[in-house]
BAFI-3210 file (N, C-alpha, C; in Angstrom, 3 decimals, decimal comma, padded with zeros to 6 digits):
// residues 105
n [1|2|3|4|5|6|7|8|9|10|11|12|13|14|15|16|17|18|19|20|21|22|23|24|25|26|27|28|29|30|31|32|33|34|35|36|37|38|39|40|41|42|43|44|45|46|47|48|49|50|51|52|53|54|55|56|57|58|59|60|61|62|63|64|65|66|67|68|69|70|71|72|73|74|75|76|77|78|79|80|81|82|83|84|85|86|87|88|89|90|91|92|93|94|95|96|97|98|99|100|101|102|103|104|105]
n.u [000,793|001,962|003,394|001,350|000,142|002,220|002,476|-000,055|000,150|002,190|000,911|-001,128|000,376|001,508|-000,785|-001,635|000,546|000,266|-002,117|-001,267|000,611|-001,064|-002,700|-000,777|-000,015|-002,422|-002,660|-000,431|-001,208|-003,345|-001,992|-000,448|-002,511|-003,539|-001,310|-001,076|-003,523|-003,178|-000,985|-002,165|-004,078|-002,382|-001,003|-003,133|-003,847|-001,504|-001,445|-003,799|-003,122|-000,977|-002,288|-003,908|-001,966|-000,860|-003,092|-003,450|-001,019|-001,309|-003,510|-002,331|-000,355|-001,969|-003,435|-001,348|-000,478|-002,790|-002,861|-000,490|-001,135|-003,310|-001,990|-000,199|-001,995|-003,266|-001,042|-000,430|-002,769|-002,566|-000,255|-001,174|-003,185|-001,642|-000,207|-002,290|-003,087|-000,750|-000,731|-003,074|-002,434|-000,209|-000,860|-001,657|000,706|002,397|001,144|001,409|004,250|004,706|003,378|004,933|007,307|006,585|005,911|008,305|009,946]
n.v [-001,188|001,218|002,012|002,556|004,689|006,519|006,944|008,010|010,355|011,605|011,956|013,658|015,819|016,542|017,271|019,421|021,061|021,625|023,101|025,251|026,339|027,005|028,870|030,805|031,538|032,635|034,780|036,172|036,861|038,530|040,503|041,601|042,690|044,534|046,177|047,135|048,531|050,458|051,838|052,923|054,574|056,336|057,428|058,694|060,546|062,087|063,054|064,558|066,465|067,725|068,719|070,560|072,310|073,207|074,464|076,543|077,889|078,613|080,351|082,323|083,266|084,214|086,195|087,907|088,668|089,972|092,103|093,426|094,107|095,837|097,865|098,684|099,599|101,653|103,339|103,922|105,275|107,467|108,690|109,298|111,069|113,110|113,852|114,833|117,044|118,556|118,995|120,526|122,721|123,803|124,056|126,388|127,864|126,170|126,129|128,795|128,996|127,197|128,511|130,822|129,652|128,570|130,857|132,197|130,789]
n.w [000,000|000,586|-001,652|-003,473|-002,130|-002,164|-004,934|-005,419|-003,907|-005,327|-007,812|-006,976|-006,089|-008,526|-009,954|-008,366|-008,792|-011,540|-011,409|-009,885|-011,632|-013,810|-012,543|-011,932|-014,530|-015,418|-013,659|-014,520|-017,118|-016,468|-015,036|-017,070|-018,600|-016,759|-016,394|-019,012|-019,244|-017,212|-018,241|-020,507|-019,323|-017,951|-020,138|-021,501|-019,558|-019,369|-021,972|-022,004|-020,067|-021,374|-023,616|-022,350|-021,339|-023,752|-024,848|-023,017|-023,391|-026,058|-025,862|-024,305|-026,050|-028,136|-026,762|-026,043|-028,586|-029,471|-027,653|-028,326|-030,947|-030,545|-029,141|-031,132|-033,095|-031,659|-031,246|-033,898|-034,660|-032,973|-034,010|-036,601|-035,945|-034,793|-037,059|-038,644|-037,076|-037,238|-039,952|-040,297|-038,688|-039,971|-042,599|-043,995|-043,915|-045,367|-047,842|-048,513|-048,653|-050,727|-052,782|-053,006|-053,869|-056,341|-057,751|-057,729|-059,377]
ca.u [000,000|002,809|003,740|000,161|-000,015|003,281|002,102|-001,210|000,665|002,940|-000,083|-001,785|001,355|001,622|-002,013|-001,549|001,571|-000,353|-003,075|-000,476|001,191|-002,172|-003,080|000,298|-000,114|-003,615|-002,296|000,502|-002,018|-004,090|-001,038|-000,128|-003,674|-003,590|-000,205|-001,441|-004,576|-002,593|-000,159|-003,085|-004,645|-001,309|-000,768|-004,257|-003,743|-000,398|-001,868|-004,791|-002,379|-000,201|-003,237|-004,298|-000,840|-000,762|-004,220|-003,141|000,073|-001,892|-004,310|-001,391|000,267|-003,004|-003,718|-000,194|-000,523|-003,896|-002,441|000,498|-001,843|-004,069|-001,013|000,301|-003,086|-003,408|000,126|-000,586|-003,839|-002,015|000,639|-002,006|-003,843|-000,627|000,087|-003,441|-002,992|000,352|-001,162|-004,041|-001,764|000,806|-001,309|-001,621|002,113|002,941|000,548|002,058|005,622|004,633|002,970|006,126|008,275|006,101|005,993|009,700|010,638]
ca.v [000,000|002,406|002,385|003,187|005,983|007,387|007,293|008,905|011,650|012,191|012,416|014,815|016,928|016,933|017,985|020,713|021,855|022,127|024,127|026,423|026,906|027,625|030,062|031,789|032,043|033,480|036,030|036,880|037,470|039,638|041,569|042,253|043,519|045,645|047,085|047,782|049,501|051,561|052,615|053,693|055,629|057,310|058,093|059,598|061,621|062,950|063,715|065,551|067,540|068,454|069,490|071,702|073,251|073,812|075,382|077,727|078,601|079,203|081,496|083,357|083,841|084,984|087,407|088,797|089,219|090,940|093,289|094,144|094,679|096,990|098,920|099,178|100,369|102,902|104,167|104,395|106,273|108,667|109,338|109,865|112,242|114,159|114,335|115,650|118,319|119,321|119,407|121,629|123,889|124,367|124,024|127,738|128,220|125,349|126,612|130,080|128,727|126,567|129,562|131,645|128,870|128,455|132,169|132,657|130,033]
ca.w [000,000|000,638|-003,011|-004,047|-001,452|-002,672|-006,309|-005,316|-003,445|-006,450|-008,775|-006,371|-006,138|-009,930|-010,294|-007,666|-009,482|-012,771|-011,017|-009,467|-012,849|-014,541|-011,783|-012,115|-015,899|-015,460|-012,976|-015,393|-018,188|-015,864|-014,713|-018,336|-018,957|-015,804|-016,743|-020,274|-018,946|-016,432|-019,172|-021,347|-018,477|-017,736|-021,417|-021,737|-018,579|-019,785|-023,203|-021,601|-019,406|-022,387|-024,420|-021,528|-021,318|-025,082|-024,998|-022,214|-024,061|-027,263|-025,426|-023,864|-027,252|-028,836|-025,975|-026,178|-029,948|-029,517|-026,901|-029,148|-032,097|-030,052|-028,853|-032,420|-033,717|-030,892|-031,547|-035,278|-034,664|-032,340|-034,982|-037,670|-035,356|-034,681|-038,419|-039,056|-036,353|-037,812|-041,289|-040,142|-038,110|-040,859|-043,993|-044,584|-044,096|-046,460|-049,096|-048,788|-049,079|-052,049|-053,701|-053,206|-054,633|-057,713|-058,376|-057,861|-060,448]
c.u [000,843|003,162|002,560|-000,072|001,015|002,948|000,926|-000,771|001,403|001,969|-000,815|-000,875|001,482|000,397|-002,026|-000,544|001,011|-001,330|-002,351|000,107|000,103|-002,609|-002,050|000,247|-001,315|-003,326|-001,353|-000,251|-002,793|-003,181|-000,659|-001,272|-003,754|-002,508|-000,539|-002,504|-004,027|-001,723|-001,043|-003,692|-003,612|-001,050|-001,874|-004,202|-002,653|-000,778|-002,864|-004,099|-001,630|-001,123|-003,686|-003,210|-000,714|-001,893|-003,953|-002,046|-000,439|-002,695|-003,419|-000,768|-000,741|-003,307|-002,588|-000,192|-001,634|-003,507|-001,444|-000,170|-002,630|-003,123|-000,478|-000,753|-003,263|-002,267|000,008|-001,656|-003,361|-001,110|-000,144|-002,691|-002,864|-000,277|-001,047|-003,404|-001,912|-000,023|-002,108|-003,364|-000,833|000,373|-001,197|-000,186|002,708|002,400|001,219|003,484|005,650|004,285|004,159|007,134|007,874|006,238|007,425|010,425|010,272]
c.v [001,263|002,906|003,093|004,560|006,975|007,840|008,271|010,295|012,360|012,742|013,657|016,038|017,448|017,728|019,363|021,634|022,450|023,260|025,416|027,120|027,621|028,921|031,171|032,387|032,976|034,833|036,847|037,560|038,664|040,807|042,319|043,168|044,743|046,670|047,843|048,859|050,705|052,444|053,482|054,853|056,730|058,114|059,114|060,795|062,612|063,731|064,828|066,746|068,389|069,283|070,728|072,759|073,970|074,807|076,670|078,552|079,301|080,442|082,651|084,055|084,710|086,277|088,411|089,463|090,266|092,231|094,115|094,802|095,919|098,158|099,535|100,045|101,705|103,857|104,751|105,480|107,583|109,413|109,985|111,131|113,400|114,739|115,205|117,015|119,201|119,823|120,607|122,890|124,563|124,439|125,396|128,160|127,451|125,811|127,928|129,872|128,100|127,610|130,467|130,942|128,793|129,807|132,651|131,911|130,507]
c.w [000,000|-000,755|-003,667|-003,424|-001,971|-004,088|-006,291|-004,879|-004,575|-007,482|-008,261|-006,410|-007,564|-010,361|-009,634|-008,351|-010,762|-012,461|-010,620|-010,687|-013,656|-013,854|-011,963|-013,520|-016,053|-014,804|-013,837|-016,528|-017,640|-015,537|-015,978|-018,772|-018,048|-016,139|-018,026|-020,034|-018,189|-017,321|-020,055|-020,556|-018,248|-019,006|-021,704|-020,789|-018,981|-021,042|-022,894|-020,937|-020,426|-023,272|-023,651|-021,491|-022,666|-025,318|-024,242|-022,880|-025,321|-026,905|-024,996|-025,070|-028,002|-028,090|-026,063|-027,550|-030,074|-028,814|-027,707|-030,345|-031,684|-029,776|-030,147|-033,106|-032,998|-031,192|-032,959|-035,357|-034,041|-033,312|-036,123|-037,173|-035,236|-036,049|-038,933|-038,384|-036,955|-039,201|-041,199|-039,639|-039,104|-042,318|-044,658|-044,857|-045,269|-047,817|-049,487|-049,300|-050,473|-053,103|-054,039|-054,109|-056,100|-058,439|-058,579|-058,976|-061,761]
res [m|e|m|n|e|t|i|a|k|i|l|l|i|e|e|n|s|r|e|i|v|e|e|a|e|e|k|k|r|n|i|d|k|i|i|k|n|e|k|e|i|l|h|e|s|m|l|r|d|e|k|g|k|l|k|l|e|k|e|t|i|i|n|t|a|k|s|k|a|v|a|y|i|n|n|s|q|l|r|i|s|e|m|d|k|m|d|k|a|n|r|a|l|w|v|q|e|l|y|k|k|v|l|s|d]
***
């Protein structure tokens, strides 16, 4: 009987070993899936963060450009206004000088 008991124990150990190996392989497959899912979640999170940063940077650049454009337009309008004032203030003098020049030639 000892031989039969020993063989039965060996067969039981072998069956348990197969079950342990199958369980380990299943866990390995699950771990790979979990790791893959976590990597995807991390990637999506990083991508979302970068898109947010890029959007903010884009808005900053656009706002800066708008501010510079407004300043440039205001400066240009001021210069045009100053030129108009100078034209109105000196028009009579310029016309008189031009008239003198034409008549003297």
